C-alpha positions in Angstrom: 13.5 -14.5 3.8 15.6 -12.2 1.3 18.5 -13.3 -0.7 21.6 -11.6 -1.8 22.6 -11.4 -5.3 26.0 -10.8 -6.6 26.4 -11.2 -10.1 29.3 -10.2 -12.5 27.9 -9.3 -16.0 29.0 -7.4 -18.8 27.4 -4.1 -20.5 24.9 -4.6 -23.4 22.3 -3.3 -25.2 20.9 0.2 -26.0 18.2 2.0 -23.6 14.7 0.6 -24.0 12.7 3.2 -22.0 12.9 5.7 -19.1 12.3 4.4 -15.4 8.9 4.9 -14.2 7.8 6.2 -11.1 3.8 5.6 -10.5 1.4 4.7 -7.8 -2.4 4.7 -8.1 -4.6 4.8 -4.9 -8.1 4.4 -5.6 -9.9 4.2 -2.4 -13.7 3.2 -1.6 -16.0 3.2 1.5 -16.3 -0.3 3.0 -19.8 0.2 4.0 -22.1 3.5 4.5 -23.1 2.3 7.8 -19.4 2.0 9.3 -18.8 5.6 7.9 -21.0 7.9 9.6 -21.5 10.5 12.4 -24.1 11.0 15.0 -24.8 13.9 17.4 -28.0 13.6 20.1 -28.1 17.3 20.0 -29.6 16.6 16.5 -32.2 13.7 17.5 -32.2 11.1 15.0 -30.1 12.7 12.7 -26.7 10.6 11.2 -24.7 11.7 8.2 -23.0 8.9 6.1 -19.9 8.8 4.0 -21.3 7.5 0.5 -20.8 4.0 -0.4 -18.3 3.5 -3.6 -15.2 5.9 -4.7 -13.9 8.4 -2.3 -13.3 12.0 -3.7 -10.1 13.6 -2.1 -10.7 16.1 -0.1 -13.8 14.4 1.7 -15.5 16.6 4.5 -18.5 16.0 6.7 -19.7 17.9 9.3 -22.9 19.1 11.6 -23.4 22.6 11.8 -22.0 24.8 14.6 -21.4 22.3 17.4 -20.7 19.0 15.2 -18.3 15.9 15.2 -16.7 16.6 11.6 -14.9 14.1 9.4 -12.4 14.7 6.7 -10.3 12.4 4.4 -7.6 14.2 2.1 -4.8 13.1 -0.1 -1.5 14.9 -0.8 0.4 13.2 -3.1 0.8 9.6 -2.0 -0.2 10.6 1.8 -3.7 9.8 2.7 -5.2 11.0 5.8 -8.0 10.5 8.0 -8.9 13.5 10.5 -11.5 13.7 12.8 -12.8 15.9 15.2 -15.7 16.1 17.7 -16.5 19.1 19.7 -18.6 17.8 22.9 -21.1 19.4 25.3 -22.6 23.0 25.0 -25.2 25.0 27.3 -25.0 22.5 30.0 -26.9 19.6 27.9 -25.3 16.0 28.0 -24.1 15.0 24.3 -22.9 11.7 23.0 -20.7 11.9 19.5 -19.7 8.8 17.5 -17.4 9.2 14.6 -15.9 6.5 12.3 -14.3 6.3 8.8 -13.6 2.9 7.3 -12.2 2.7 3.7 -10.2 0.5 1.5 -7.5 1.7 -0.7 -6.1 -0.4 -3.4 -2.3 -0.1 -4.0 -1.6 -0.3 -7.8 2.0 0.3 -9.1 2.9 0.0 -12.6 4.9 -3.3 -12.3 4.9 -5.5 -9.4 6.9 -3.7 -6.2 7.3 -3.7 -2.7 5.9 -0.5 -1.6 6.8 1.1 1.6 4.3 2.3 3.8 4.3 4.5 6.9 1.5 4.6 9.0 0.8 7.1 11.9 -1.8 7.9 14.0 -2.2 10.9 16.5 -4.9 11.6 19.0 -5.9 13.7 22.0 -7.7 16.8 23.2 -7.5 19.9 21.3 -9.6 22.0 23.7 -10.1 23.3 27.0 -12.5 21.9 29.5 -14.2 25.1 31.5 -16.4 22.9 33.5 -18.1 19.7 33.5 -16.4 16.5 32.4 -15.7 14.7 29.2 -14.5 11.0 28.1 -13.5 9.9 24.6 -12.2 7.2 23.0 -9.7 6.7 19.6 -9.0 3.6 18.0 -7.3 3.3 14.6 -6.4 -0.1 12.7 -4.8 -0.7 9.4 -5.1 -4.1 7.5 -3.2 -5.0 4.8 -4.7 -7.4 2.3 -8.2 -6.9 3.9 -8.1 -10.2 5.7 -9.2 -9.2 9.2 -5.8 -9.3 10.9 -4.5 -6.0 11.1 -1.1 -5.0 10.9 -1.4 -1.8 12.6 -3.4 -1.0 15.8 -3.6 2.4 17.7 -5.7 3.4 20.7 -5.6 6.6 22.6 -2.8 7.6 23.4 -1.3 7.2 19.9 1.2 4.6 19.1 4.6 5.0 17.5 4.8 5.1 13.7 5.5 1.9 11.8 6.9 1.2 8.5 5.3 -1.8 6.5 6.2 -3.1 3.1 2.9 -4.0 1.0 3.4 -6.3 -2.0 1.2 -5.4 -4.8 0.9 -5.6 -8.7 -1.3 -3.9 -11.6 -4.4 -5.9 -9.8 -3.8 -3.9 -6.5 -3.6 -5.1 -2.8 -6.1 -3.8 -0.8 -5.6 -1.6 2.3 -8.4 -1.2 4.7 -7.9 1.6 7.3 -10.2 2.4 10.2 -10.3 5.2 12.9 -13.5 5.2 15.1 -13.7 8.0 17.7 -16.4 8.3 20.4 -16.9 10.8 23.1 -19.3 12.3 25.7 -19.6 15.2 28.1 -21.4 17.9 29.8 -20.6 21.7 30.7 -19.2 23.9 28.8 -17.4 23.0 25.1 -15.0 19.9 25.3 -13.2 18.8 22.3 -11.0 15.9 21.1 -9.6 14.6 17.9 -7.9 11.8 16.2 -5.9 11.7 12.8 -4.3 8.6 11.0 -2.0 9.1 8.2 -1.2 6.3 5.2 2.4 7.7 3.5 3.1 5.3 0.6 6.5 5.9 -1.4 6.0 5.5 -5.2 8.6 2.8 -6.3 11.1 3.9 -8.9 11.1 1.2 -11.5 13.7 0.1 -14.3 12.2 -0.3 -17.6 10.3 -3.7 -18.7 10.5 -5.4 -22.0 8.6 -8.3 -23.6 5.0 -10.1 -23.0 3.9 -10.3 -19.6 2.2 -13.6 -20.3 0.9 -15.3 -17.1 3.4 -13.4 -14.7 4.8 -10.1 -14.2 8.3 -8.8 -13.2 9.1 -5.6 -11.7 12.6 -4.1 -10.8 12.9 -1.1 -8.4 15.8 1.1 -7.1 16.6 1.2 -3.6 17.2 4.8 -2.3 20.9 5.8 -1.6 22.1 2.2 -2.6 23.0 2.7 -6.3 23.9 -1.0 -6.7 21.0 -2.5 -5.2 17.6 -3.7 -6.4 14.2 -4.9 -5.4 13.1 -7.6 -7.8 9.1 -8.5 -7.3 7.4 -10.9 -9.4 3.6 -11.5 -9.4 2.7 -14.9 -10.7 -0.1 -17.4 -10.7 -1.9 -18.3 -7.5 -0.9 -21.9 -7.9 2.9 -21.4 -8.5 5.2 -23.9 -6.5 8.7 -23.2 -7.5 10.3 -19.8 -9.1 13.8 -18.9 -10.3 15.2 -15.5 -11.5 17.4 -15.7 -14.8 19.4 -13.0 -15.7 22.4 -12.3 -18.6 24.0 -9.8 -20.3 22.0 -10.5 -23.7 18.3 -10.0 -24.4 16.7 -12.9 -26.7 13.3 -14.2 -27.7 13.4 -18.1 -27.4 10.0 -19.6 -27.7 9.8 -23.3 -26.8 7.2 -25.9 -28.2 4.3 -26.1 -25.7 5.3 -23.0 -23.9 3.3 -19.8 -24.2 6.0 -17.7 -22.8 9.4 -17.1 -24.3 12.8 -16.8 -22.6 13.6 -13.5 -22.9 17.3 -13.3 -21.7 20.2 -15.3 -21.8 20.3 -17.4 -18.7 24.1 -16.9 -17.5 22.7 -16.8 -13.9 19.8 -18.7 -12.6 18.8 -18.4 -8.9 15.8 -20.3 -7.1 13.8 -18.0 -5.2 11.1 -18.3 -2.6 7.3 -17.6 -3.2 5.0 -16.0 -1.1 1.3 -15.6 -0.8 -0.1 -12.1 -2.1 -3.2 -10.5 -0.5 -5.1 -10.7 -4.1 -5.0 -14.1 -4.8 -1.5 -14.0 -6.6 1.8 -15.6 -5.4 4.7 -13.2 -4.9 8.6 -13.6 -5.5 10.4 -10.6 -3.5 14.1 -10.8 -3.7 16.8 -8.1 -2.5 19.7 -8.1 -5.4 23.0 -6.3 -4.8 25.2 -5.9 -8.1 28.8 -5.2 -8.5 29.9 -1.6 -8.1 30.5 -1.1 -11.9 28.7 2.2 -13.1 27.0 2.0 -16.4 26.9 -1.6 -16.5 23.4 -3.2 -18.1 21.8 -6.6 -17.8 18.4 -8.4 -18.0 16.3 -10.3 -15.8 13.3 -12.4 -16.0 11.2 -14.7 -13.6 10.3 -18.4 -14.4 7.9 -20.1 -12.4 6.0 -23.7 -12.2 1.9 -23.4 -12.7 -0.5 -25.8 -13.5 2.2 -28.7 -14.5 4.2 -26.5 -16.8 6.4 -23.3 -16.9 5.3 -19.9 -16.9 7.2 -16.6 -17.5 7.1 -12.8 -16.9 8.2 -9.9 -18.9 11.8 -9.1 -18.8 13.2 -6.0 -16.9 16.6 -3.9 -18.1 19.0 -3.0 -15.2 21.6 -0.3 -15.4 23.7 0.7 -12.4 
């Protein structure tokens, strides 16, 4: 689905602004009835994760012999860490711990945000007598459409890397972990943890009005002449083109709300894919000539609602 672009362009224009690196990850509980802990050592007692925005770190527990739940954020890493201690003083105990959250991925400009998902699970204590059983399951659903892109059960699955196409409206990522267990005899223990590690995109500066569309251009690690161009377009967009040149301009055509912001020396038809937030996206890999210090400009144009729509422009310097 990705194309390579090799364009021979000449340097131009002064610096517009600094490269941006920003990523917001607002997180909400899906349903308090699905975010809770129970333990029959405390009959009738259930603790719920509150509905609404999640404050990091979040931790809940039952007294001295509880299941426990914690949710933390360190940089762009989100972690569900859950553990449950089962059975004490010879009694039979059943524990249930679940956490069901939705995080919106919100970059400064449209971007392909790398996401690495890792899940771990297993016993963390020793069974001295009696018996214990447990079950741990984790899922991640990019787009919150009911079709998880990641699933893990005990024993944990290998970590996976997935792209998330996102813009300023946010792309929802639903992440859920369910841990259950039962046992009798002296204490047993088990735990499950899931991490979502996002990489904040480093993006080239933008210029001009956004109009109906938005365009972002992000750097590629260890590839100084490669870029990822991601455009967010109206949901009814059907065709799209990336245009580029060595000069900025601002040409207003009668009947069109969005101006042409670059000299279109290069015009490339690019595919459009459905996004997870009702928008359509262009996701394009570009490779520029190995000419350090060269500067050029790009914009995305698309057809929508029987007319042409445009995006902001981006300034690219290798």
